[in-house]
C-alpha positions in Angstrom: -19.2 -83.5 108.7 -22.7 -84.8 109.4 -26.2 -84.6 108.0 -29.5 -84.4 109.6 -33.1 -84.6 108.6 -36.6 -85.5 110.1 -37.1 -89.1 110.3 -40.0 -91.5 111.1 -41.8 -91.4 114.5 -39.4 -92.8 117.0 -39.8 -96.5 117.9 -40.7 -97.7 121.5 -38.6 -100.8 122.6 -41.5 -102.1 124.5 -43.7 -102.4 121.4 -44.4 -105.7 119.9 -42.8 -104.7 116.6 -39.5 -104.0 118.5 -39.6 -107.3 120.0 -40.4 -109.0 116.7 -37.5 -107.2 114.9 -34.8 -107.9 117.5 -34.0 -111.4 116.0 -33.6 -109.7 112.6 -31.5 -107.0 114.1 -29.1 -109.6 115.7 -28.5 -111.0 112.3 -27.2 -107.7 110.8 -23.6 -107.0 110.3 -24.4 -103.4 111.1 -23.9 -102.5 114.7 -27.3 -101.4 116.2 -27.8 -100.4 120.0 -30.1 -98.2 121.9 -28.6 -95.7 124.3 -30.4 -94.0 127.3 -29.1 -90.5 127.0 -30.4 -89.4 130.6 -28.7 -92.4 132.3 -25.6 -92.8 130.1 -26.1 -96.5 129.4 -26.7 -98.9 126.7 -30.3 -100.4 127.0 -29.9 -103.0 124.2 -27.3 -103.9 121.5 -27.3 -106.5 118.7 -24.4 -109.0 118.3 -22.5 -106.7 115.8 -22.7 -103.8 118.5 -21.4 -106.1 121.3 -18.4 -106.7 119.1 -17.9 -102.8 118.4 -18.2 -102.1 122.2 -15.9 -105.1 122.9 -18.5 -106.6 125.4 -18.8 -110.2 126.6 -22.5 -109.9 126.8 -25.4 -107.7 126.7 -25.7 -107.7 130.5 -22.0 -106.8 130.7 -22.5 -103.9 128.2 -25.7 -102.7 130.1 -23.7 -102.4 133.4 -21.2 -99.9 132.0 -21.6 -96.3 133.2 -20.8 -94.4 129.9 -21.3 -91.1 131.8 -18.5 -91.5 134.1 -15.7 -90.7 131.5 -18.0 -88.7 128.9 -16.6 -85.3 127.9 -18.5 -82.2 128.2 -18.7 -81.8 124.6 -20.2 -85.2 123.9 -22.7 -84.8 126.8 -23.8 -81.5 125.3 -24.1 -82.9 121.8 -26.2 -85.9 123.0 -28.5 -83.4 124.8 -28.9 -81.5 121.5 -29.7 -84.6 119.7 -32.4 -85.6 122.4 -34.0 -82.1 122.1 -34.1 -82.4 118.3 -35.5 -86.0 118.5 -38.4 -84.7 120.7 -39.1 -81.4 118.7 -39.1 -82.7 115.2 -38.1 -86.4 115.0 -34.7 -85.5 113.6 -32.0 -88.0 112.6 -28.3 -87.4 112.1 -25.4 -89.1 110.5 -22.0 -88.3 111.9 -18.5 -89.9 112.3 -17.7 -90.8 115.8 -14.9 -92.5 117.7 -16.0 -94.7 120.5 -13.5 -95.9 123.0 -14.6 -99.4 124.4 -12.2 -100.4 127.1 -9.8 -97.5 125.9 -9.4 -98.9 122.4 -10.5 -96.3 119.7 -13.3 -97.5 117.2 -14.2 -94.9 114.5 -17.7 -95.5 113.2 -20.1 -93.8 110.8 -23.2 -93.6 112.9 -26.8 -92.7 112.2 -28.7 -91.5 115.2 -32.5 -91.4 115.5 -35.0 -91.0 118.4 -36.6 -94.1 120.4 -39.0 -93.9 123.2 -38.1 -95.9 126.4 -40.7 -97.9 128.4 -41.2 -95.0 130.8 -41.8 -92.5 127.9 -38.2 -90.8 127.9 -36.5 -90.2 124.7 -33.4 -92.4 124.0 -31.2 -92.7 120.9 -31.1 -95.6 118.4 -27.6 -95.8 116.9 -26.6 -97.6 113.6 -22.8 -97.8 113.2 -20.7 -99.0 110.3 -16.9 -99.2 110.8 -14.7 -96.5 109.3 -11.5 -98.3 110.0 -10.4 -97.8 106.4 -10.5 -94.0 106.8 -7.2 -92.1 107.0 -6.2 -91.2 110.7 -6.3 -87.5 109.8 -9.9 -87.7 108.8 -10.9 -89.6 111.9 -9.1 -87.1 114.1 -10.5 -84.1 112.3 -13.9 -85.3 112.8 -13.3 -85.9 116.5 -11.8 -82.5 116.8 -14.8 -80.9 115.1 -17.1 -82.5 117.9 -14.9 -81.3 120.9 -13.7 -77.9 119.7 -14.9 -74.7 121.5 -14.8 -73.0 118.0 -18.4 -72.6 116.7 -18.4 -74.1 113.1 -21.5 -74.2 111.0 -22.5 -74.6 107.3 -25.1 -72.5 105.5 -26.5 -72.1 102.1 -26.1 -68.8 100.3 -29.6 -67.6 101.7 -28.4 -68.2 105.2 -30.2 -71.5 105.8 -28.4 -73.6 108.3 -27.1 -77.1 107.1 -25.0 -78.1 109.9 -23.7 -76.8 113.2 -21.0 -78.6 115.4 -21.8 -79.0 119.2 -20.2 -75.7 120.1 -22.4 -73.8 117.5 -25.5 -75.7 118.4 -24.9 -74.6 122.2 -24.3 -71.1 121.3 -27.1 -70.4 118.8 -29.6 -72.6 120.5 -31.5 -73.9 117.4 -30.2 -76.1 114.6 -32.7 -74.4 112.3 -31.7 -70.9 112.9 -30.7 -69.1 109.8 -27.4 -67.2 109.7 -29.1 -63.8 109.4 -30.8 -64.3 112.8 -27.6 -64.4 114.7 -26.7 -60.7 113.9 -27.6 -57.9 116.2 -27.1 -55.5 113.3 -28.5 -56.6 110.0 -26.1 -54.5 108.2 -23.2 -56.7 109.5 -24.9 -59.8 107.7 -25.6 -57.8 104.6 -22.1 -56.6 104.4 -20.8 -60.1 105.1 -22.8 -61.9 102.3 -22.2 -59.1 99.9 -18.2 -59.4 100.4 -18.3 -63.3 100.3 -19.7 -63.3 96.8 -16.5 -61.4 95.5 -14.0 -62.9 98.0 -13.1 -66.5 99.1 -12.7 -65.5 102.7 -14.1 -62.7 104.9 -13.4 -61.7 108.5 -15.3 -59.4 110.9 -15.9 -58.9 114.5 -19.7 -58.4 115.2 -22.3 -58.3 117.9 -24.6 -61.7 117.8 -27.4 -63.0 119.4 -26.8 -66.2 121.3 -28.3 -68.5 124.0 -26.2 -66.6 126.6 -27.4 -63.2 125.3 -25.7 -60.5 123.3 -22.1 -61.4 122.6 -19.2 -60.3 120.4 -18.0 -62.9 118.0 -15.0 -62.9 115.5 -16.3 -64.6 112.4 -14.3 -66.1 109.5 -16.5 -66.9 106.5 -15.2 -69.0 103.6 -16.9 -69.9 100.3 -17.4 -73.7 99.8 -19.8 -76.3 98.5 -22.1 -78.5 100.5 -20.5 -82.0 100.4 -23.9 -83.6 100.3 -25.8 -81.6 97.7 -22.8 -79.9 95.9 -24.4 -76.6 96.2 -22.5 -73.3 96.9 -22.4 -72.6 100.6 -20.6 -70.8 103.4 -18.7 -72.2 106.2 -18.6 -70.1 109.2 -16.3 -70.3 112.1 -16.9 -68.2 115.2 -14.9 -67.4 118.3 -16.4 -65.6 121.3 -14.2 -62.5 121.8 -16.7 -60.6 124.3 -14.2 -60.7 127.2 -11.4 -59.3 124.8 -13.7 -56.5 123.6 -14.9 -55.7 127.2 -11.2 -55.4 128.2 -10.5 -53.2 125.3 -13.5 -51.1 126.1 -12.3 -50.8 129.8 -8.8 -50.0 128.8 -10.2 -47.3 126.5 -12.3 -45.9 129.2 -9.6 -46.0 131.6 -7.1 -44.4 129.0 -9.7 -41.6 128.1 -11.2 -40.8 131.5 -9.8 -39.2 134.7 -9.7 -41.8 137.6 -10.4 -39.1 140.3 -13.3 -37.2 138.8 -14.6 -39.7 136.1 -14.5 -36.9 133.5 -13.1 -37.4 130.1 -9.3 -36.4 130.0 -7.0 -34.9 127.6 -6.8 -37.9 125.2 -10.5 -37.8 125.0 -10.5 -34.2 123.8 -9.9 -34.7 120.1 -12.8 -37.1 119.5 -15.2 -35.1 121.7 -14.3 -31.7 120.0 -14.5 -33.3 116.6 -18.2 -34.6 117.5 -19.1 -31.1 118.7 -17.7 -29.2 115.7 -19.7 -31.6 113.5 -22.9 -30.7 115.4 -22.2 -27.1 115.4 -21.5 -26.9 111.7 -24.8 -28.7 111.1 -26.8 -26.3 113.3 -24.8 -23.1 112.4 -23.8 -22.8 116.0 -20.7 -21.6 117.8 -18.4 -23.4 120.4 -17.0 -21.9 123.3 -13.7 -23.4 124.6 -13.5 -22.3 128.3 -10.1 -23.0 130.0 -10.6 -23.1 133.8 -7.8 -23.0 136.2 -8.2 -22.9 140.0 -6.6 -19.9 141.7 -4.0 -20.9 144.4 -4.8 -24.5 144.4 -1.3 -25.3 145.2 -2.0 -23.6 148.6 -4.9 -26.0 149.3 -2.6 -29.0 148.6 0.3 -27.6 150.6 -1.6 -26.4 153.7 -4.6 -28.7 153.8 -3.1 -31.7 152.2 -3.6 -33.7 149.0 -6.6 -35.6 150.3 -8.4 -32.4 150.9 -7.2 -31.1 147.5 -8.6 -34.2 145.7 -12.0 -33.6 147.5 -12.0 -30.0 146.0 -11.2 -31.3 142.5 -14.0 -33.8 142.8 -16.4 -31.1 143.9 -15.4 -28.8 141.2 -15.9 -31.6 138.5 -19.4 -32.3 140.0 -20.4 -28.5 139.8 -19.0 -28.2 136.3 -21.0 -31.3 135.2 -24.2 -29.9 136.5 -23.9 -26.9 134.3 -23.4 -29.1 131.3 -26.1 -29.2 128.7 -26.8 -32.0 126.2 -24.3 -30.6 123.6 -21.6 -29.7 126.0 -18.4 -31.5 127.2 -16.5 -31.3 130.5 -12.9 -32.4 130.4 -10.2 -32.6 133.2 -6.9 -31.7 131.5 -4.8 -32.5 134.5 -3.9 -30.9 137.9 -6.4 -28.1 138.5 -7.2 -27.4 135.0 -10.6 -28.2 133.4 -12.0 -27.5 129.9 -15.6 -26.8 129.3 -16.7 -26.9 125.6 -20.1 -25.4 125.3 -22.5 -25.0 122.3 -24.1 -21.5 121.7 -26.9 -21.8 119.0 -28.5 -19.1 117.1 -31.5 -19.0 119.5 -29.3 -18.4 122.6 -26.7 -15.7 121.7 -24.6 -14.7 124.7 -24.7 -18.2 126.3 -20.9 -18.7 126.4 -20.4 -15.5 128.4 -23.4 -16.3 130.7 -22.0 -19.7 131.3 -18.5 -18.2 132.2 -20.3 -16.0 134.8 -22.0 -19.0 136.2 -18.8 -21.0 136.5 -17.2 -18.1 138.4 -20.2 -18.1 140.7 -20.4 -21.9 141.2 -16.7 -22.6 141.7 -16.2 -20.0 144.4 -16.5 -21.8 147.6 -14.7 -22.1 150.8 -12.5 -25.0 151.8 -12.2 -25.6 155.6 -9.1 -27.2 157.4 -8.4 -27.8 161.0 -6.6 -24.3 161.6 -7.7 -22.2 158.5 -10.1 -21.7 155.7 -9.2 -21.2 152.1 -11.4 -19.9 149.2 -11.5 -21.6 145.9 -11.8 -19.3 143.0 -11.5 -19.9 139.2 -9.9 -17.9 136.4 -11.6 -18.7 133.1 -10.1 -18.0 129.5 -12.5 -18.4 126.5 -11.7 -19.0 122.8 -14.5 -19.3 120.2 -15.0 -21.6 117.3 -14.7 -20.7 114.4 -14.0 -17.1 115.1 -10.5 -17.9 116.9 -9.8 -21.1 115.1 -11.0 -24.4 113.9 -8.5 -26.7 115.5 -9.0 -28.1 119.0 -5.3 -27.5 120.0 -5.1 -24.0 118.6 -8.4 -23.1 120.5 -7.1 -24.6 123.8 -3.9 -22.6 123.4 -5.9 -19.4 122.9 -8.2 -20.0 125.8 -5.3 -20.8 127.9 -3.7 -17.4 126.9 -7.2 -15.7 127.9 -7.1 -17.6 131.1 -3.6 -16.2 132.0 -4.9 -12.7 131.3 -7.8 -13.3 133.7 -5.2 -14.3 136.4 -3.1 -11.4 135.7 -6.1 -9.0 136.0 -6.6 -10.3 139.6 -7.9 -13.7 139.2 -11.7 -15.0 139.7 -12.8 -13.6 136.4 -13.0 -14.4 132.7 -11.4 -13.0 129.7 -12.2 -13.7 126.0 -9.3 -14.2 123.7 -8.0 -11.5 121.4 -4.8 -11.2 119.2 -3.0 -8.8 121.5 -2.9 -11.7 124.0 -1.0 -13.7 121.5 1.3 -11.0 121.0 2.1 -10.6 124.7 2.5 -14.3 125.1 5.0 -14.4 122.2 6.9 -11.4 123.9 6.8 -13.4 127.3 8.2 -16.7 125.6 10.9 -14.6 124.0 11.7 -12.8 127.3 11.8 -16.3 129.1 14.2 -17.7 126.7 16.5 -14.6 127.3 16.0 -15.0 131.0 17.1 -18.4 131.0 20.3 -17.4 129.0 20.7 -14.3 131.4 20.8 -16.8 134.4 23.2 -19.0 132.5 25.5 -16.1 131.8 25.1 -14.5 135.3 23.7 -11.3 133.8 21.2 -11.0 136.7 22.7 -9.3 139.7 21.6 -7.7 143.0 21.3 -4.0 143.4 21.3 -2.8 146.9 18.9 -0.4 148.8 20.3 0.7 152.2 18.4 0.7 155.5 19.2 3.8 157.6 19.1 3.7 161.6 18.2 7.3 162.8 19.4 6.5 166.3 22.8 5.4 165.0 22.9 7.9 162.1 24.4 5.1 159.8 23.4 2.6 157.3 23.0 -0.5 159.1 21.7 -2.9 156.5 21.1 -3.3 152.7 18.4 -5.2 150.9 19.6 -7.3 147.8 17.1 -6.6 145.0 17.4 -8.7 141.7 18.1 -6.5 138.6 18.5 -7.5 134.9 20.6 -5.1 132.8 19.7 -6.5 129.3 22.6 -6.1 126.8 20.1 -4.8 124.1 16.7 -4.0 126.0 18.5 -2.1 128.9 17.2 -2.3 132.4 14.0 -4.7 132.6 11.9 -4.3 135.5 11.6 -6.8 138.3 7.8 -6.6 137.9 8.4 -8.2 134.4 10.9 -10.9 135.1 10.2 -12.0 138.6 6.8 -13.2 138.0 7.9 -14.8 134.8 10.7 -16.7 136.9 7.9 -17.8 139.3 5.7 -19.1 136.7 8.2 -20.9 134.7 10.0 -22.5 137.8 13.2 -20.4 137.4 12.7 -18.6 140.8 14.8 -21.1 142.7 17.6 -20.6 140.4 17.3 -17.0 140.4 17.0 -16.8 144.1 19.9 -18.8 144.8 22.2 -16.7 142.4 21.1 -13.4 144.1 21.5 -15.0 147.6 25.1 -16.1 146.8 26.1 -13.0 145.1 24.8 -10.9 148.1 26.6 -13.1 150.6 29.8 -12.9 148.6 29.5 -9.1 148.3 28.8 -8.8 152.0 32.1 -10.6 152.8 34.0 -8.5 150.3 32.8 -5.4 152.1 33.6 -6.8 155.5 37.1 -7.2 154.3 37.3 -3.6 153.4 36.0 -2.5 156.8 32.4 -2.0 155.9 30.2 -3.8 158.4 26.7 -4.1 157.1 24.0 -6.8 157.2 22.4 -8.0 154.0 18.9 -8.9 153.5 17.6 -11.2 150.6 14.0 -11.9 149.6 12.9 -15.6 149.6 9.9 -17.0 147.7 7.5 -19.7 148.6 8.9 -21.9 145.9 12.2 -21.7 147.4 11.1 -22.5 150.9 9.2 -25.6 149.5 12.4 -27.1 148.3 13.7 -29.4 151.1 17.3 -28.5 149.9 16.8 -24.8 150.7 18.3 -24.6 154.3 21.3 -26.9 153.3 21.9 -24.7 150.4 21.9 -21.5 152.5 24.3 -23.2 155.0 26.6 -24.4 152.0 26.9 -20.6 150.7 27.6 -19.3 154.2 30.4 -21.8 154.8 31.9 -21.3 151.3 32.2 -17.5 151.9 32.8 -17.6 155.6 29.9 -15.2 156.2 28.7 -14.7 159.8 25.2 -16.0 159.8 23.8 -13.2 162.1 24.7 -10.7 159.4 22.3 -12.4 156.9 18.7 -11.7 157.0 15.9 -13.5 154.9 12.8 -11.7 154.0 9.5 -13.6 153.6 5.9 -12.2 153.3 3.5 -12.6 156.4 1.1 -14.9 154.5 4.1 -17.2 153.6 5.2 -17.3 157.2 1.8 -18.7 158.4 1.5 -21.5 155.7 0.9 -24.8 157.2 3.4 -26.5 154.9 5.8 -28.6 157.0 8.7 -28.2 154.5 8.4 -24.5 154.8 8.5 -24.6 158.6 11.4 -27.0 158.7 13.5 -24.8 156.3 12.6 -21.7 158.5 13.6 -23.4 161.7 16.7 -24.7 160.2 18.0 -21.4 158.9 17.0 -19.6 162.1 19.0 -22.4 164.0 22.1 -21.4 162.1 21.6 -17.8 163.5 20.2 -16.4 160.3 17.7 -13.5 161.0 14.1 -13.8 159.7 12.3 -10.6 158.6 8.6 -10.3 157.6 8.3 -8.1 154.4 5.1 -6.1 153.3 3.7 -6.4 156.9 0.1 -4.9 157.4 -1.2 -5.8 154.0 -2.3 -9.6 154.8 -4.1 -11.3 157.6 -1.6 -11.8 160.3 -1.9 -14.5 163.0 0.0 -12.9 165.9 0.1 -16.3 167.8 1.8 -17.9 164.7 4.2 -15.0 164.2 5.2 -15.3 167.9 5.7 -19.0 167.7 8.1 -18.4 164.6 10.1 -15.8 166.6 10.9 -13.4 163.9 13.6 -10.9 164.3 12.4 -8.0 162.0 9.2 -6.7 160.6 9.1 -4.3 157.6 6.0 -2.2 157.4 4.5 -2.1 153.9 5.2 1.0 151.9 1.6 1.4 151.0 0.8 2.2 154.7 3.9 4.4 155.1 3.0 6.5 152.1 -0.4 6.9 153.0 0.4 9.2 155.9 -1.0 11.3 157.5 -4.2 9.5 156.5 -3.0 6.2 157.8 -1.8 7.7 161.0 -4.0 5.7 163.6 -3.8 2.4 161.5 0.2 2.8 161.5 0.3 3.4 165.2 -1.7 0.2 165.7 0.6 -1.9 163.4 3.8 -0.3 165.2 2.2 -1.2 168.6 1.7 -4.8 167.4 5.4 -4.8 166.4 6.7 -3.5 169.6 4.6 -6.1 171.4 6.6 -8.8 169.6 9.9 -7.2 170.5 11.2 -7.0 167.0 13.2 -4.7 164.8 10.7 -2.3 163.2 11.5 -1.0 159.5 9.6 1.5 157.8 9.6 0.9 153.9 8.8 3.6 151.2 10.2 6.6 153.1 10.5 9.3 150.5 10.4 12.6 152.5 11.9 14.1 155.5 8.4 14.4 157.1 7.6 10.8 156.8 11.1 9.8 158.0 10.6 12.1 161.2 7.1 10.5 161.9 8.3 7.0 161.4 11.4 7.6 163.8 9.3 9.5 166.3 6.7 6.7 166.4 9.1 3.9 167.0 10.4 2.6 163.8 14.0 1.8 164.3 15.1 1.7 160.7 14.1 3.6 157.6 14.3 2.5 153.9 13.2 4.4 150.8 14.2 6.7 148.0 14.6 9.5 150.7 17.9 7.8 151.6 18.7 5.9 148.3 17.4 4.1 145.3 18.6 0.5 144.8 22.2 0.9 143.5 24.8 -1.3 142.0 27.5 -2.7 144.3 30.1 -0.2 143.6 27.8 2.8 144.0 26.5 1.2 147.2 29.9 0.9 148.6 30.6 4.6 147.9 27.4 5.5 149.6 28.0 3.3 152.7 31.5 4.6 153.1 30.4 8.1 152.7 27.4 8.0 155.0 29.0 5.9 157.7 32.3 7.9 157.7 30.2 11.2 158.0 28.2 9.6 160.8 31.3 8.6 162.6 32.7 12.1 162.3 29.4 13.4 163.6 29.4 11.1 166.6 32.9 11.9 167.4 32.2 15.8 167.4 29.1 15.2 169.5 31.2 13.0 172.0 33.9 15.9 172.1 31.4 18.5 172.6 
């Protein structure tokens, strides 16, 4: 520990008084020397100082360059002394350890200022030996000088009594009060209040330093000034700015989406709590808008993930532009965003208006090399506090409303109501039962035949998934197929139907019924790289002739640019399996792409067939396109003799619909096939005899 105070005017070595006093100083047993701080050399020393420095002569001591092995901490401390000598004639008393010729020499030294001949400020040193001190005392004093920890002693009113070199370097002024260090006065006030009742207090606070605003971890202890005995506080500070900045960066990264820069799902609770507090104070409502991009997977699959990321960044930018001061925009993940909006009493209807603007702003085209896709949003809205006060609950209900918007045709918004929750509960219950039905093999194919008028026989059957629930009875495919798609069960369901259909076809073949079987395939199935190998395994397992299996895909799926889809289609076609386009005529067909895939069969959508005779000209055009491609043409949705006659007369080779049969279970299908084809064979025999 050291003490400092203002001393007399610094002496000048060139003065007559100084020369007169040299003889007297040489007689003292106290070591006295004059040190040039700038040059790092001893200018003058008395005889006792020569002994301390282990010097043969004054000239030899003057020749030593003491800067060459001076530590940075000592150098900073001497510069601090020099500044204080100049500014207010200070003097210091500290315990130092000198190392003349490498031998430690502990001294209690008084330092004061002295002007050199050229006017520069030097340091007059008066040293008394401290050899009798305990080694730990000597070492602790030296450590206090060199440590990077900032240590200072203050009176209870904050006045600074002592600062070690690190504290002096950080806080610039020896005289600075403790209170002046704190950026936030409340931190200082809390610190001093707590130290009156506790022996030790710790906190992390923002402080003002010579390097600017920093974060310090402070430990403050109650003590007494060893000089005056008055109650004091000892402050130890460590700079933790880099740690705080790293924590802040980690927090930012953890709570923000790296692609869009928006807050993420982890940030939602704190943001929502803040907005709720503001809404309650203002008597306002909050709208939680759950936004999902329609068909975003098609953008990633057809245009690539780089293009998909660009779409997400553009969506984030447009949403942020719609944000007002009391709103928040969050990216939940994938193509899902959340917009939390304030609706004050002065602007009723703002949430609905915002939803409309979101629909308008997020509808934009995305261009690829070969095609253009349209981005549209579906938006679900839940309101605080009407639909709940909890963030998770409101998100769930907004999510429900969003799915209602999708089910209603997409690119629209829906406001939550209780019927949606009831429907979702029913859907979740049905989903659980669907999983169990798949596990138990309760979902089986029914078969609808395709009739060839020219051959007067059933030439193929389409396998259609049916679920005969043990309690609910027959569940419509319109209810469970979309649920399987949404839940990711469609691959399992599709594989099950395909395997059952192939097995059934082989059983019929063994019974003398030769009929092709057609099975629908979804986009999710074709996006699975294991699809083609799976089909081949099933064919091999049951010994099914590949040419008697037909896979039905939609025309929009067939022209997708997904390389996995194309590879699967080419692989199954190379096995000899036929490819049919289902529901043809309702999408935007690319004839060049269809020709490139070399499909075998086109099934004209039932909506066109059932629109006869109104659709006469359109159908003739569609059939002409099919003839140009030289494929088998099937008319779906045939329900009357008149439609059957028209379709056959205009070039449809096969007919399918209720006129011939509804989808039937396997046993009934077998009876129908046997009866129809036997009757056809008899008719053909009679015609040949005639």
